[in-house]
C-alpha positions, 0 to 999 in steps of 0.5 A: 467619533473622530472623522478621518481627514482626506489624507488619512482615509487614502492612507487607510485604503492603501493599508487595506489594499497592501494587507489584502495583497499580502494575504493573497500572496501568502495563500498563493505561496502556500498553495505552491507554484504548480497546480495539483494534478488530480486523478479522475474519481473513476480510478479511485472508485475502480481501485476501491472496488478492486480492493473490496474484491480481495475480501476472499483473502481475509482469514488465517491460513496455515501450511505445515512444511516438514517440521515448519509451520507457516501461517499467513493472516489478513484483515478484511479491506477497510478504508483504502487498505488491507493488512497482513502478517506472515510468520514462519516457525522453524523447529518450534521457533520463530524464524521470520515474520512479514508485514504486508499491506495492500493500499490504494496509492494514486488510484492504484493497488500497491502491495508492500512487504517487509521481512523481519527476523525473530528480533524484529530486525528488518531484512530490507533497508530502512526506507525500502519495503518490497513494493509491487504494483497490481499486474492483474486481478480476477475472481479469487486471484491477484497478481502484483509485479515488483517495481523496485530494486534488483528483482524488479519484474518479479512478483506474487500471485495470490489465489484461492482455488476454493473457499478453504484453499489459499496459494501464494506463488513467488515469481521470478523476473520475466527477463531472468526466468527461474523457478516459481515457488508456490506455497499452498495453505488451508484455512485455519478453523480453530 
């Protein structure tokens, strides 16, 4: 075994100190300059409870409107989300489809919706689904308010007046009152 001389030992210690400092600086750079602000766990627990309380939406809901068939389906809440789909059949042909999600983002429920035509061409811009934040929630009723685009302030109220009844109301912005349009559905049983 070779012993290090006094100068070699000092050089070895300095080399270790430099290595440790470089490693610490690298970790600090990876972590970013700003400390991350975390939401209190209560907000996430509350949002998780709110999402679970929307389980009444699960199922397939149908509405006949003249010759048209409207159908909306929701999967049960799972993890931090619910996923839904809507289709509108006009004169026996697919006219429009919607993809919908309700997710927990930053401790709050957020409803997103995107329209597609029969060829799956999106109606909205590529990176711009309609985005609505939770406005209110009650027993078998939830309201979302749009926060993006020129229709900010408009929204959706989804409710279930009975175990086999489901309604979606489209609301005009508060600053431009207009006609509220309500679609009443019934639970599909077969």
